[in-house]
Backbone bond lengths (Angstrom), bond angles and torsions (degrees), N, CA, C in turn:
res aa  C-N    CA-C-N  psi(-1)  N-CA   C-N-CA  omega(-1)  CA-C   N-CA-C  phi
1 M - - - 1.447 - - 1.528 108.23 -
2 I 1.329 115.51 141.49 1.460 120.59 178.42 1.528 109.29 -126.65
3 E 1.316 116.22 146.42 1.464 121.21 178.78 1.517 109.40 -95.90
4 L 1.341 115.43 129.84 1.453 122.43 178.92 1.522 109.30 -132.57
5 T 1.333 116.21 169.70 1.457 121.55 178.61 1.520 108.22 -110.71
6 K 1.319 116.22 109.42 1.460 121.59 -179.46 1.524 109.57 -77.76
7 L 1.324 116.35 130.28 1.462 120.57 177.55 1.528 108.63 -76.56
8 A 1.319 115.77 130.46 1.464 121.14 179.52 1.522 109.12 -132.85
9 K 1.332 116.58 160.66 1.460 121.07 -177.81 1.522 112.20 -62.65
10 Q 1.321 117.03 -44.29 1.456 119.91 -175.66 1.514 112.86 -95.27
11 Q 1.305 117.17 -47.70 1.461 120.35 -176.01 1.523 109.82 -150.88
12 D 1.341 116.18 130.26 1.460 120.05 176.79 1.524 108.95 -63.42
13 E 1.319 116.56 147.66 1.459 119.71 179.85 1.519 111.32 -133.32
14 K 1.312 115.85 145.47 1.463 121.71 177.24 1.526 108.01 -76.83
15 I 1.323 115.53 133.99 1.460 121.11 176.06 1.522 108.24 -131.70
16 V 1.315 115.73 157.87 1.464 121.54 176.40 1.522 106.45 -116.91
17 V 1.333 115.15 125.03 1.459 121.95 -173.16 1.525 109.63 -114.20
18 N 1.306 115.97 140.02 1.458 120.92 174.15 1.525 107.37 -74.85
19 A 1.310 116.90 107.63 1.466 122.08 -175.81 1.527 111.88 -61.30
20 D 1.321 117.48 -25.16 1.461 120.78 -179.96 1.529 112.24 -71.25
21 L 1.331 117.51 -17.05 1.463 120.90 -178.69 1.525 113.11 -96.49
22 I 1.334 117.80 -2.83 1.466 120.16 179.63 1.522 108.69 -74.13
23 E 1.341 115.50 124.09 1.457 120.84 179.69 1.531 110.84 -101.48
24 F 1.344 116.49 -45.13 1.461 121.86 179.96 1.514 110.39 -135.85
25 V 1.324 116.56 148.56 1.465 123.22 169.21 1.524 105.32 -129.33
26 E 1.345 115.60 118.83 1.459 120.34 -175.22 1.521 111.28 -121.98
27 R 1.321 115.80 151.64 1.465 122.56 174.40 1.522 106.10 -103.19
28 T 1.362 118.05 115.80 1.467 120.00 -170.75 1.531 116.86 -133.87
29 P 1.257 133.67 28.32 1.454 129.58 -5.40 1.527 113.06 -78.50
30 D 1.351 117.57 -18.03 1.463 118.01 173.82 1.524 108.38 -72.07
31 T 1.312 116.60 167.83 1.458 120.25 -179.20 1.520 109.43 -86.58
32 L 1.321 115.99 120.66 1.456 123.06 -179.43 1.521 108.78 -110.27
33 I 1.335 115.44 124.93 1.462 120.90 178.79 1.523 108.22 -106.99
34 S 1.335 115.63 130.45 1.462 122.02 174.72 1.522 107.50 -114.42
35 T 1.322 115.56 136.69 1.465 119.77 -178.91 1.524 110.66 -107.36
36 T 1.308 115.73 165.26 1.461 121.29 178.72 1.522 111.32 -67.05
37 T 1.326 117.71 -15.66 1.461 121.84 178.64 1.527 111.79 -89.11
38 G 1.347 117.00 -1.19 1.454 120.53 177.92 1.523 115.02 95.03
39 K 1.325 117.63 -5.00 1.459 120.08 179.36 1.524 109.84 -78.12
40 K 1.353 115.45 147.96 1.461 121.49 176.73 1.512 108.30 -134.73
41 F 1.332 115.94 142.39 1.457 119.59 175.59 1.511 110.58 -155.18
42 M 1.333 114.43 152.48 1.461 122.10 179.46 1.515 108.96 -93.52
43 V 1.334 115.57 140.24 1.461 120.40 178.01 1.520 110.17 -128.27
44 R 1.318 115.63 157.00 1.464 121.90 -178.90 1.533 111.79 -72.35
45 E 1.326 117.57 -33.47 1.461 121.82 -177.10 1.527 110.72 -64.59
46 S 1.323 116.16 150.16 1.463 121.15 177.39 1.532 109.32 -75.01
47 V 1.328 115.39 166.31 1.465 120.46 176.30 1.529 109.71 -56.43
48 E 1.326 116.03 -44.12 1.470 120.28 -179.33 1.532 111.82 -61.87
49 E 1.332 116.89 -40.33 1.468 120.11 179.13 1.525 110.98 -65.58
50 V 1.330 117.23 -40.03 1.469 120.47 178.36 1.520 109.62 -63.03
51 V 1.322 116.65 -45.15 1.472 120.43 179.21 1.528 110.36 -60.36
52 E 1.335 117.15 -44.62 1.468 120.79 178.51 1.524 111.17 -59.29
53 K 1.327 117.33 -41.63 1.467 120.72 179.96 1.530 111.19 -66.33
54 V 1.328 116.75 -39.43 1.464 120.02 178.92 1.528 109.97 -66.45
55 V 1.322 117.38 -43.74 1.469 121.08 178.97 1.537 109.98 -61.39
56 A 1.333 117.31 -44.80 1.474 120.94 179.01 1.524 110.59 -61.95
57 Y 1.334 116.53 -41.01 1.469 120.99 178.29 1.531 110.42 -61.13
58 R 1.319 115.99 -47.18 1.467 119.73 -178.20 1.534 111.75 -64.88
59 R 1.325 116.42 -35.58 1.475 119.52 176.92 1.526 110.88 -63.83
60 R 1.326 116.81 -36.38 1.471 120.17 178.51 1.521 111.04 -68.59
61 C 1.329 116.78 -26.73 1.475 121.16 -176.97 1.517 112.99 -82.54
62 I 1.336 116.92 -23.04 1.468 120.43 -178.28 1.521 108.62 -76.53
63 P 1.321 117.65 125.58 1.466 119.26 179.05 1.516 111.50 -64.01
64 V 1.307 115.36 144.08 1.452 120.96 178.51 1.524 109.04 -69.61
65 S 1.318 116.54 131.95 1.466 120.59 -179.79 1.526 109.35 -65.53
66 R 1.315 114.98 140.64 1.455 119.72 177.23 1.517 109.04 -81.62
67 K 1.314 115.87 146.02 1.465 120.75 177.42 1.508 109.30 -68.65
68 R 1.312 114.37 138.55 1.452 119.22 177.00 1.521 109.37 -91.84
69 G 1.315 117.48 135.42 1.446 121.06 -174.33 1.442 116.76 -103.69
């Protein structure tokens, strides 16, 4: 899960997104996220920031390799 800032008409809000459901991230010029479930939303973070957050999330999910003896 990654935390992003959803753009809203009155006040931006923090949301937590399942990174595994992100299908596309587009610059339109705002950042538009499309999910595999068909939902779309605009976020304040840049495309690069979203990618960095997804990569960091995936690194946390990968188990640490055990040392070989």
